[in-house]
Backbone bond lengths (Angstrom), bond angles and torsions (degrees), N, CA, C in turn:
res aa  C-N    CA-C-N  psi(-1)  N-CA   C-N-CA  omega(-1)  CA-C   N-CA-C  phi
1 X - - - 1.424 - - 1.563 111.25 -
2 X 1.294 113.84 100.95 1.503 118.40 -177.77 1.490 111.00 -100.37
3 X 1.313 117.61 179.41 1.415 125.60 -177.43 1.488 116.09 -82.65
4 X 1.324 116.80 50.81 1.446 123.08 -177.45 1.505 115.30 -92.27
5 X 1.360 116.70 6.05 1.426 116.22 -179.68 1.535 112.94 87.05
6 X 1.291 114.74 -6.28 1.455 119.56 -174.25 1.617 108.39 -67.76
7 X 1.290 118.49 143.80 1.449 122.61 169.41 1.532 109.73 -81.73
8 X 1.388 112.27 129.54 1.498 115.37 174.61 1.572 110.85 -91.91
9 X 1.265 117.57 125.71 1.458 123.15 -175.07 1.557 108.31 -100.67
10 X 1.327 109.95 175.00 1.502 116.83 176.46 1.504 106.04 -62.56
11 X 1.374 118.50 -39.57 1.411 123.28 -174.79 1.544 107.59 -64.42
12 X 1.283 117.60 -37.30 1.514 121.72 -178.90 1.598 105.40 -67.76
13 X 1.372 118.46 -40.24 1.462 117.81 -178.40 1.490 108.37 -68.54
14 X 1.218 120.84 -41.75 1.495 127.71 179.31 1.546 110.70 -56.00
15 X 1.302 110.89 -41.60 1.545 118.66 -176.33 1.509 108.25 -73.02
16 X 1.333 115.55 -41.11 1.500 120.62 174.95 1.604 109.82 -59.70
17 X 1.287 118.65 -50.15 1.470 119.74 173.42 1.512 114.34 -53.00
18 X 1.372 113.91 -48.37 1.469 119.59 179.22 1.496 108.81 -59.74
19 X 1.380 122.52 -46.27 1.462 120.85 177.69 1.422 116.42 -65.01
20 X 1.292 121.41 -45.12 1.439 126.25 -167.98 1.510 114.18 -88.61
21 X 1.323 115.28 -31.34 1.489 120.05 -173.80 1.508 110.20 -98.56
22 X 1.272 117.54 -32.44 1.487 116.47 -176.36 1.480 117.43 93.14
23 X 1.300 119.30 2.92 1.473 121.89 171.55 1.452 107.55 -67.11
24 X 1.380 118.30 163.19 1.434 121.08 169.39 1.504 112.95 -71.27
25 X 1.215 116.18 167.29 1.527 118.04 -172.03 1.645 101.98 -64.91
26 X 1.299 117.50 -42.05 1.464 117.43 -177.57 1.560 113.78 -62.93
27 X 1.408 110.76 -42.03 1.437 113.92 176.28 1.558 115.28 -67.08
28 X 1.386 112.18 -35.81 1.449 116.48 176.61 1.511 110.10 -62.38
29 X 1.401 119.56 -44.68 1.425 121.22 -175.24 1.537 109.59 -64.69
30 X 1.343 112.60 -37.25 1.556 118.35 -176.80 1.511 107.54 -70.72
31 X 1.288 116.47 -33.55 1.549 120.74 179.50 1.533 110.98 -65.80
32 X 1.393 115.62 -51.94 1.390 121.98 177.61 1.548 110.10 -56.70
33 X 1.230 117.70 -49.70 1.546 122.18 -179.83 1.457 109.81 -59.70
34 X 1.321 119.54 -41.06 1.467 123.79 175.63 1.543 113.00 -56.85
35 X 1.271 113.70 -53.14 1.520 124.18 179.66 1.476 108.18 -53.74
36 X 1.326 112.65 -52.97 1.589 117.94 -174.24 1.583 110.54 -66.50
37 X 1.303 113.72 -38.95 1.492 119.50 175.83 1.543 109.47 -60.92
38 X 1.304 118.82 -43.57 1.375 123.37 -175.23 1.660 113.26 -65.85
39 X 1.337 107.57 -37.97 1.581 117.88 176.32 1.465 105.74 -66.45
40 X 1.403 117.41 -48.20 1.492 120.55 -178.55 1.522 113.14 -60.21
41 X 1.304 120.11 -47.15 1.371 126.85 -179.77 1.535 110.55 -58.28
42 X 1.334 113.93 -42.93 1.499 114.84 -177.41 1.530 111.08 -65.63
43 X 1.374 113.90 -47.32 1.444 120.64 175.57 1.480 115.76 -56.59
44 X 1.393 117.72 -40.52 1.357 117.73 175.51 1.540 115.93 -62.63
45 X 1.365 118.34 -31.13 1.393 120.27 172.24 1.579 115.41 -77.94
46 X 1.266 113.70 -0.62 1.552 117.58 179.56 1.508 113.45 90.35
47 X 1.362 117.35 3.25 1.455 118.54 -179.34 1.598 111.94 -77.08
48 X 1.275 113.10 151.42 1.492 118.06 172.48 1.470 111.29 -85.52
49 X 1.320 119.83 138.30 1.450 126.95 -175.73 1.521 104.29 -110.33
50 X 1.333 120.01 111.39 1.419 122.01 -177.90 1.622 107.20 -109.85
51 X 1.252 115.83 125.21 1.412 119.45 178.39 1.571 108.11 -117.66
52 X 1.318 115.23 110.36 1.476 119.79 -172.95 1.547 111.28 -54.23
53 X 1.311 116.00 134.95 1.494 124.59 174.53 1.509 109.72 75.38
54 X 1.386 117.86 3.87 1.413 121.13 -176.49 1.518 110.55 -122.54
55 X 1.275 116.80 -58.30 1.425 123.18 -178.10 1.556 116.13 150.74
56 X 1.326 116.90 -177.00 1.385 126.41 178.56 1.394 118.44 -121.24
57 X 1.412 117.84 136.82 1.446 125.19 179.35 1.512 101.14 -101.79
58 X 1.376 119.89 129.58 1.482 122.99 176.01 1.479 109.66 -132.90
59 X 1.348 116.40 151.75 1.414 122.52 168.84 1.455 113.25 -105.52
60 X 1.333 116.00 126.84 1.422 117.36 -178.93 1.571 108.58 -115.97
61 X 1.339 113.97 151.20 1.466 117.40 177.14 1.514 107.61 -96.56
62 X 1.301 115.55 137.90 1.471 119.38 175.17 1.461 105.77 -120.78
63 X 1.421 112.10 132.08 1.457 118.85 -179.37 1.590 110.18 -78.46
64 X 1.312 112.06 168.63 1.437 116.63 175.51 1.560 109.48 -60.83
65 X 1.347 110.98 148.68 1.420 117.30 179.83 1.528 112.37 -151.83
66 X 1.277 122.30 165.83 1.431 123.84 176.47 1.539 109.82 -95.31
67 X 1.306 115.78 124.16 1.469 122.77 175.41 1.497 111.83 -110.33
68 X 1.372 119.62 173.08 1.384 117.93 -177.83 1.543 107.68 -135.01
69 X 1.358 113.40 133.68 1.480 119.78 176.05 1.478 110.47 -65.17
70 X 1.330 121.51 113.01 1.397 122.40 -177.87 1.512 117.21 -57.34
71 X 1.355 118.54 -29.98 1.506 121.19 177.05 1.493 112.58 -77.63
72 X 1.282 118.04 -47.58 1.463 121.16 -173.37 1.578 112.11 -95.37
73 X 1.302 118.28 -25.25 1.395 120.14 -172.91 1.483 116.26 81.33
74 X 1.283 113.62 6.14 1.561 122.29 -176.45 1.510 105.63 -73.01
75 X 1.270 112.41 138.18 1.495 119.21 177.61 1.622 105.34 -82.96
76 X 1.441 115.30 133.83 1.415 120.74 -176.85 1.598 104.08 -134.29
77 X 1.365 114.12 135.53 1.468 114.79 172.32 1.480 113.55 -73.78
78 X 1.353 119.00 137.27 1.389 123.16 177.68 1.511 107.77 -104.30
79 X 1.200 121.73 123.40 1.570 127.29 -175.53 1.430 112.85 -65.87
80 X 1.300 121.69 147.89 1.318 124.19 173.36 1.487 113.50 -57.58
81 X 1.343 119.79 149.06 1.430 121.93 -174.68 1.516 110.00 -160.30
82 X 1.287 114.20 170.79 1.549 119.54 175.34 1.598 102.93 -110.87
83 X 1.308 113.19 141.81 1.442 115.73 176.67 1.597 108.65 -127.86
84 X 1.141 117.84 152.60 1.529 125.20 176.70 1.505 110.57 -95.82
85 X 1.324 118.99 126.64 1.430 121.36 -178.20 1.552 105.55 -124.40
86 X 1.279 120.83 150.13 1.516 131.08 177.49 1.398 106.43 -120.11
87 X 1.420 114.91 127.48 1.506 122.90 177.20 1.550 102.46 -118.52
88 X 1.310 118.62 108.30 1.446 123.67 -179.81 1.609 108.40 -64.07
89 X 1.295 115.07 154.75 1.520 117.97 177.75 1.498 104.08 -84.07
90 X 1.350 112.71 163.47 1.461 119.42 177.60 1.505 113.84 -60.71
91 X 1.509 114.34 -32.03 1.438 119.65 174.84 1.506 111.85 -63.59
92 X 1.278 115.58 -45.07 1.626 121.67 -178.43 1.589 104.94 -59.35
93 X 1.377 114.78 -49.72 1.361 119.57 -173.25 1.512 113.79 -55.74
94 X 1.457 110.61 -43.02 1.481 117.62 178.06 1.544 111.47 -64.62
95 X 1.365 117.77 -36.40 1.427 124.11 -171.10 1.574 107.32 -72.58
96 X 1.525 115.06 -39.68 1.430 110.52 179.28 1.496 114.25 -79.77
97 X 1.314 116.95 -6.62 1.475 118.92 176.82 1.582 108.70 -101.42
98 X 1.373 118.23 21.24 1.374 123.51 163.25 1.592 118.53 98.99
99 X 1.365 112.38 -2.59 1.494 122.26 171.94 1.421 111.39 -83.99
100 X 1.332 120.44 80.82 1.427 120.27 -177.69 1.600 116.95 -70.11
101 X 1.294 117.54 -9.23 1.496 123.58 -178.48 1.581 106.80 -95.55
102 X 1.400 117.71 3.55 1.431 118.73 -167.36 1.669 106.31 -63.83
103 X 1.229 115.62 119.95 1.418 122.55 170.20 1.465 122.22 69.79
104 X 1.467 115.80 -1.05 1.423 114.11 179.60 1.564 111.38 -114.38
105 X 1.342 118.49 3.36 1.515 122.46 174.77 1.553 111.88 71.10
106 X 1.334 117.68 11.28 1.475 123.30 177.86 1.507 108.04 -96.18
107 X 1.315 114.86 152.92 1.514 116.52 175.30 1.525 113.10 -75.84
108 X 1.295 115.41 148.47 1.421 119.40 -177.84 1.556 106.03 -70.73
109 X 1.328 115.32 147.55 1.491 120.30 175.67 1.444 110.41 -146.80
110 X 1.361 118.49 157.66 1.508 125.66 178.40 1.450 107.25 -86.09
111 X 1.313 112.08 138.00 1.529 118.10 178.11 1.491 109.02 -104.54
């Protein structure tokens, strides 16, 4: 999975697990779905999900505020809600900026 702007789907994740881990396609799909469900369930409960060397998913509460309709300029109240935010780890930030050896002790290599 390289930086080509491609969207990675559940099917792509399942295929990667199938290719790299050696589970059957059915088991790979079930595994990916189980991991995603666990992350979703934790976030629904308001828990923070921290994945080492990757980042953290957090739920934040936003209070009511006044917004503005960009077409008309009319002020509109925006109701309180919860939003999910992702904070990448320092290691992930380094890797997406081209330092493939960040935090894993391996030499950098071109892909």
